[in-house]
C-alpha angles and dihedrals in degrees: 000000000000090000092057092049091052091050091051091048091052091048093050090053091053093046091049090054091049093050092047090049092052092047094048092045090050091049092050091050091049092051091047092052091047091052097042098049095072090045090054091051091048094051091044092057090045091055090050089052089051089052090051091052095044094049091046089052091049091049094049091048093052091044091054091047090054092047091052091048090052092052099052132075123278114276094052116136133176127188120216134174116213118207121242091228133018118214088344094304128114118234141178125225128201141162116220133158097344096316134105107215126199113190122190143147094289095049138273135311120202125195123189111237137173116273105289135174126213131026140259119250118216118236093017137093109262129192128215110205135182106213126214091259089058098252123129120236129190120195140151115258112247 
């Protein structure tokens, strides 16, 4: 009988250690999640801000290219490659009614440009041309 009591006492000591281990591990994980959640939100907003800046930079670059093309003589052409993604974010680009529009997850950016026909195509080589009649045309290179 004494032998059985000693066995039970040894087992309860092992089970107590196992329960304490599980509780402490759970507490550490809970604290880690609590501390990492604000950091994730902070870095997420920083990456969105980087996307804002990168898309603004792309828009201003394209705007200046179109303004230069409008100010030179007919026959001018300039080849540009537009990235598929900017700062890890997808975007759409369009030219409508004298504006270059960049639409993405955070909103839309619009840049005034000279009257231009055609559209840019992401991930492809595009050409900006000033035609003999003085109009600007944007098109992907085949």
